[in-house]
Residue, then its C-alpha position, 0 to 999 in steps of 0.5 A: m476497490l482501492l489499489d496500492t499501485a506501486s505495490l502491484y507494478f512492482r510485482a508486475f515487474y518482477g513477476v513477469p519476464d522481461t522478455v516481454r517487450a512492446p513491438d518497438g523491443s521497449p520493456a512490456n512486462a510491468v504494463r502487462g502484468l499489472l493488466d493481468i492483476i487487475t483482470k484477476l482481482v475484477s474477476t475474483y472479487r467483483p468490485d462496483e468501483i476502482v481507484a488506483c492509488w498513487d505515490d505522489d510522494w514516496r517519501p514525505q518530508w514530513r515523515v522524514d522531518l520526524i524520523p530521518t532514517y524512514k526509507a532512507h536505504r532507498v533513496v538513490a540520490e539525493r539533491a538540495g531542494e528536490p525530491d529524493v529519487e527511489e531506486t527503482p530499476d530503469e526498465l521499470t521507470a520506462q514503463i510508468p508512462a505506459i502504465r498511467a496511459m493504460l490506466n487512463s484509457l480503461g477508466i481507472p482513475i489515478v489519484g495521489a497528492a503532493g506530500y502524500e504516498a499511496d497509503d495515505i490516499i487510501g486510508t483516506l478513501a477508506t475512511r470516507t466511503a460508506n460503502p464496503v472497501d477493498i484495499v489491494t496491497g503487499d503492504r502490511d502497514l495497510f491492515q490498520l485500516v481493516d474494520d469488518s464493522r465497515g466492511a473494509r478488508v485487505i487483499y493481501t498480495a505478499r504470497g503472489m497473486s496465486n495465493l491471495e489472503v483476504v485480511t479481516d479482524e479475525t485474520i488480524i487477531a489469529k496471526y498477531g494477537i491483536r485488534p486492527d485498530q491496535y495494529a499502527d501501535f503494534a507496528t511502531m513498537r515492532g519496527d519495520a526495517s523495509d521503512g527504515l523504521p528502527g522500532v523499540a529495541g528488544v520489543g518484538e511482535k509477542t511483547a509488543a502483542t502482550l503489552l497491547q493486550q495489556h494496556e490497550t493502547l501505545a499511549g497506555i503502555i507508556t503511561a505504564a512504563e513511566s509509572g513503573t507498573g503492569m510490566s517487567a523492569g527489563v520491558q520497561k527499561k526498553l520501552l523508557a529507552a525509546a522514549v524520543y522514538l516512541e514521541v514521533a514514531p506513531t505519526v510516521v506510521a499511521v496512515a493519513r486519513g483526511v487528505d484533501i483529495e476528490v475522486t470519482p472512482g472508475v466503474i467497473a464496466p465495459l468500455s464504450a466504443d471510442q474508449a475501446v478504440t483508445a485502448r486497443t492502440l495503446a495496447e498494440r503499441h506497448g505489446y499487452a493486447s491479448a492482456l486487454e482482451r482478458y481484462q474486457a472478457a473479465v468486466a463483461a462477465 
């Protein structure tokens, strides 16, 4: 099981009341909420191993160089020679060290890489493993990794933890009319305002899906547009007008699958005596002792 960790702790922060506090009065809703999310995932899907994938760089420069608007609206501060700072509530930022400590205490490895987002870590590990893999995220961009033949599916959290959706090949075909391996090309054309990706003006989901059904890939669509065959003049004009964007966007939209990382996944198993003492000490300090008990019960079961 690969966790899109930031996606989950943001969901926890906004889903658990900010009245949840540590004994010293510091905020604890995100750390407690994240642990409860992990507990539910362990109970429901029973993974053997788990990895917390991390955004070491939430807005990689190599993506920004290709599309300057990439996540630009989320930048709260820009300083020459320094990483961009993502707009994050102060009370969530304050809990990140406790979140990392909690994960470490449970033996859940935190894996990131300089210059890459958690999506890229997930893409690399999902591609590398020969075992079935569940990808837990609220980000539909990761639908491009779904592959029934390899047992790769997405546990989609966008509708809330009480309404999780298991996304398979069939799900994507039914919802969008395309295969998962076409999803990155589909997303490139559609665009995504939440990521600052403009897409092709005038080409929405239905048109993008129809084009992929007819021409299989974005490369095939561009070839058809350049030759003036297989599409209406209006769609051809829109695609040709977006030629510069279409030249670079696929690299931005596609998750990396070859990041140089080494990781030993955390095995889902009861904590050792020493681990349990450390985990309990942290839980009492940060105010999530009851959540830790629920997690340990889920693992034992």
